[in-house]
Structures are given as structure tokens and as C-alpha cells.
C-alpha positions as CSV (number, residue, x, y, z in Angstrom):
1,X,17.5,-5.1,-2.1
2,X,16.8,-1.3,-3.8
3,X,15.7,1.8,-1.7
4,X,12.4,1.3,-4.2
5,X,11.7,-2.6,-2.7
6,X,12.6,-1.5,0.8
7,X,10.2,1.0,0.9
8,X,7.6,-0.6,-0.8
9,X,7.8,-4.4,0.7
10,X,9.8,-3.8,4.1
11,X,8.9,0.0,4.8
12,X,10.5,1.0,7.9
13,X,7.6,2.9,9.5
14,X,3.9,2.8,7.4
15,X,1.7,5.9,7.4
16,X,-2.3,4.8,7.0
17,X,-3.5,8.3,5.7
18,X,-7.4,7.6,6.8
19,X,-7.3,5.1,9.2
20,X,-10.4,4.4,10.5
21,X,-11.2,3.3,14.2
22,X,-14.3,1.4,13.3
23,X,-13.2,-1.7,12.8
24,X,-15.8,-2.8,10.6
25,X,-15.1,-0.3,7.9
26,X,-12.3,-1.3,5.2
27,X,-9.9,2.3,5.8
28,X,-9.1,0.5,9.4
29,X,-8.0,-2.8,7.7
30,X,-4.8,-2.3,6.6
31,X,-4.3,-1.3,9.8
32,X,-5.7,-4.3,11.2
33,X,-4.4,-6.9,9.0
34,X,-0.5,-5.3,9.9
35,X,-0.8,-6.1,13.2
36,X,-2.8,-9.3,12.9
37,X,0.2,-10.8,10.4
38,X,3.1,-9.4,12.5
39,X,4.8,-6.1,10.8
40,X,7.6,-5.0,13.3
41,X,8.0,-1.5,11.3
42,X,6.6,1.5,12.6
43,X,1.9,2.2,12.0
44,X,0.7,5.4,11.9
45,X,-2.6,6.3,11.5
46,X,-3.2,9.5,9.8
47,X,-6.4,10.9,10.8
48,X,-7.3,14.5,11.5
49,X,-10.1,14.2,13.8
50,X,-8.9,11.7,16.7
51,X,-6.4,11.4,18.7
52,X,-6.6,7.6,18.4
53,X,-7.1,4.8,16.2
54,X,-7.6,0.8,17.1
55,X,-5.0,1.7,20.5
56,X,-2.7,3.6,18.6
57,X,-2.0,7.3,18.7
58,X,-3.3,8.9,15.4
59,X,-1.5,12.1,14.0
60,X,-3.2,14.9,11.5
61,X,-1.3,14.3,8.8
62,X,1.6,12.4,7.0
63,X,3.9,15.5,7.7
64,X,3.0,15.9,11.3
65,X,3.9,11.9,11.9
66,X,7.3,10.9,13.9
67,X,10.4,9.6,12.1
68,X,11.9,8.5,8.8
69,X,8.0,7.5,6.9
70,X,8.9,5.7,3.9
71,X,5.5,4.0,2.7
72,X,2.2,5.9,3.1
73,X,-1.5,4.3,2.4
74,X,-3.3,6.9,0.5
75,X,-7.3,6.3,1.8
76,X,-8.5,9.4,1.7
77,X,-10.1,11.2,-1.1
78,X,-7.8,14.6,-0.6
79,X,-5.3,12.8,-2.3
80,X,-3.5,15.6,-3.8
81,X,-2.2,16.9,-0.1
82,X,-1.7,13.8,1.1
83,X,0.9,13.8,-1.5
84,X,2.4,17.6,-0.6
85,X,2.5,16.0,2.8
86,X,4.9,12.6,1.9
87,X,6.8,15.3,-0.2
88,X,7.4,17.1,2.7
89,X,8.7,14.3,4.7
90,X,10.5,12.9,2.0
91,X,8.3,8.9,1.8
92,X,9.7,7.0,-1.1
93,X,6.0,5.7,-1.9
94,X,2.5,6.0,-1.8
95,X,0.4,3.6,-2.2
96,X,-3.0,5.2,-3.4
97,X,-6.4,3.3,-2.5
98,X,-8.2,6.0,-3.3
99,X,-9.8,6.3,-6.7
100,X,-11.4,8.9,-8.8
101,X,-8.6,9.5,-11.2
102,X,-8.7,8.3,-14.4
103,X,-10.4,4.9,-14.0
104,X,-13.9,8.0,-14.5
105,X,-12.8,9.4,-17.5
106,X,-10.8,12.0,-19.0
107,X,-11.5,14.7,-16.4
108,X,-10.4,12.1,-14.2
109,X,-7.0,10.6,-16.0
110,X,-5.9,14.7,-16.2
111,X,-6.2,14.4,-12.5
112,X,-4.2,11.8,-12.3
113,X,-1.6,13.2,-15.1
114,X,-1.1,16.6,-12.0
115,X,-0.7,14.4,-9.3
116,X,1.8,12.2,-11.3
117,X,3.7,15.1,-12.7
118,X,3.5,17.1,-9.0
119,X,4.3,13.0,-7.5
120,X,7.9,12.9,-9.7
121,X,8.7,16.3,-8.3
122,X,8.4,16.1,-4.8
123,X,10.2,12.7,-5.0
124,X,7.3,10.3,-4.3
125,X,6.7,7.0,-6.3
126,X,2.9,6.2,-6.9
127,X,1.0,2.8,-6.7
128,X,-2.3,2.7,-8.2
129,X,-4.7,5.2,-7.4
130,X,-7.4,2.7,-7.1
131,X,-4.4,0.4,-5.7
132,X,-5.2,-2.1,-3.4
133,X,-1.9,-2.4,-1.6
134,X,1.0,-4.1,-0.8
135,X,1.8,-7.6,0.8
136,X,5.0,-9.3,1.3
137,X,4.1,-12.5,2.7
138,X,8.2,-13.3,4.2
139,X,8.0,-10.2,5.2
140,X,4.5,-9.7,7.0
141,X,3.4,-6.7,5.5
142,X,0.0,-6.8,5.1
143,X,-0.5,-3.0,3.2
144,X,-3.8,-3.9,1.7
145,X,-7.7,-3.1,2.5
146,X,-8.4,-7.0,0.9
147,X,-10.6,-8.9,2.8
148,X,-8.9,-11.9,2.4
149,X,-6.4,-10.6,4.6
150,X,-9.4,-12.3,7.3
151,X,-7.2,-15.6,7.0
152,X,-5.0,-16.2,9.6
153,X,-2.0,-17.4,8.5
154,X,-0.9,-15.9,5.0
155,X,0.5,-18.8,2.8
156,X,3.6,-18.5,1.9
157,X,6.2,-20.1,-1.1
158,X,8.0,-18.5,-3.8
159,X,5.4,-17.4,-6.4
160,X,5.3,-13.5,-7.0
161,X,2.2,-11.7,-8.5
162,X,1.7,-8.9,-10.3
163,X,-1.5,-7.7,-11.0
164,X,-4.3,-4.4,-12.1
165,X,-6.9,-6.3,-10.0
166,X,-7.0,-6.1,-6.6
167,X,-9.8,-8.7,-6.0
168,X,-8.2,-11.0,-8.1
169,X,-4.6,-11.1,-6.2
170,X,-7.2,-11.8,-3.1
171,X,-9.0,-14.9,-5.0
172,X,-5.7,-16.1,-6.0
173,X,-4.1,-15.7,-2.6
174,X,-6.8,-18.0,-1.1
175,X,-7.4,-20.6,-4.0
176,X,-3.8,-21.5,-3.8
177,X,-4.3,-21.7,0.0
178,X,-6.8,-23.9,-0.3
179,X,-4.3,-26.3,-2.4
180,X,-1.2,-26.0,-0.7
181,X,0.0,-23.2,-3.0
182,X,2.0,-19.8,-1.2
183,X,3.2,-16.6,-2.1
184,X,6.3,-14.7,-1.6
185,X,4.7,-10.6,-3.1
186,X,1.8,-9.6,-3.9
187,X,1.5,-5.6,-4.9
188,X,-2.3,-4.2,-7.0
189,X,-1.0,-1.7,-9.6
190,X,-4.5,-0.8,-9.8
191,X,-4.3,2.6,-12.9
192,X,-0.8,1.9,-13.0
193,X,-0.5,5.5,-13.2
194,X,3.6,5.5,-12.0
195,X,5.0,2.3,-10.9
196,X,4.0,-0.1,-13.7
197,X,3.7,-4.0,-13.9
198,X,7.0,-4.1,-16.1
199,X,9.0,-2.2,-13.9
200,X,7.7,-4.0,-10.8
201,X,8.2,-7.7,-12.2
202,X,12.3,-6.4,-12.1
203,X,12.2,-5.6,-8.5
204,X,10.4,-8.9,-8.6
205,X,13.4,-10.5,-9.9
206,X,16.2,-9.3,-7.8
207,X,14.2,-10.6,-5.0
208,X,15.9,-12.9,-2.9
209,X,12.2,-14.7,-1.6
210,X,10.5,-14.5,-5.4
211,X,11.5,-17.6,-7.8
212,X,8.4,-17.2,-9.8
């Protein structure tokens, strides 16, 4: 497994930037889903206004979180600052759920171009913006806000999917489960500002869990 694949699909620690203490909010879902589906790595909630989030110690920024952090999931409007913090901590990959980039027109596209240039300078690869995240069912990584992850057991199998739409991934996962079909990895690319379908499919071609 390459360093990029490891950070994407098998991170030692994930930072949840903007993790909410309100279990009903979208921004609380990744932390709940990682626990529900058995992620074995370290989960670091990042929230400058709380000492703890859903029972876990919280940190003011990625820069203040302890230990190595392989993957950050960014859910706040201040994406640029979060990427600076990721760069300071040598975070390999940041998945960006936040929108307001190329999805909102020319001004957003210019903001996105600046973000990608800065991330490259810092050595941080980007998934998104406007990405619903990454799911690795055999690896028990449920780093997503997709409500389909409320299901108790995720259907494991040999098919992996890369999709612009995170909602489509959820639909395929739930409808596949109803028909006895299982999956390995599911990736939502969103705006595809940096990591694109081609590079991700190349990673999956070398993935031991992926047959299709």
C-alpha cells in the first residue's frame, strides 16, 4: 500500500475538524460512524469551543492535536486555515466536506485554485472540496457524513466505487446491501480539485480488497 493509499484508507489517526458535540448534526456523524463501525485508529475531534466532543477529548486545532495525523476531515468554512494547520503537522490527506468553492461559480473556483496551490506547497493532498468522504468497509474506516452509515452492519465485498456524488455512493451501498452485494472502498471526489477519479482508480487497482 502506498503512503497515499495508507493515509486515505488506513490512517493511523484522523482529525475531525469541526466535530460537533450535538449528535444530531451532520458534523457529528463521522465521529459516531467511526465508533459504530469499529475504526481501530485514533480519532481526534477538533473544536476550539469544547473540551470534549461526544465523550472524546477535543483539541483547538489540528496543529495542537497529539501524535501523527494521517488524514483530516474538514467540516468548517475556514478551510484555508485548517489546511495551514494540516501542513504544520505533515498531514498527508485532507478530505474537505465544506463547500463554497468551484461549486458556487467563478469566485469560488478562484478560491479553490488558491487552496490547491497552497496545499501542494504544504505537501497536503486534497479530496474534494464538497466531498462526503471515504469508506473502507474491510478496513472499518467510516470517514463520512453520509447518513447511509447509520446501518448497523456495512456489506463487505470486492467492489470499489469512486463517485463525484456522495449521495450516489450511499444509494448504491444501501440498495446493494438489500440485494446481498458488498463493497470494499467508496470514495466521494466532490469538486475533484486535486485527487481525481483517475488517480484514485489507479490506487484501487493495486488494492488487495478490490476486485471490481
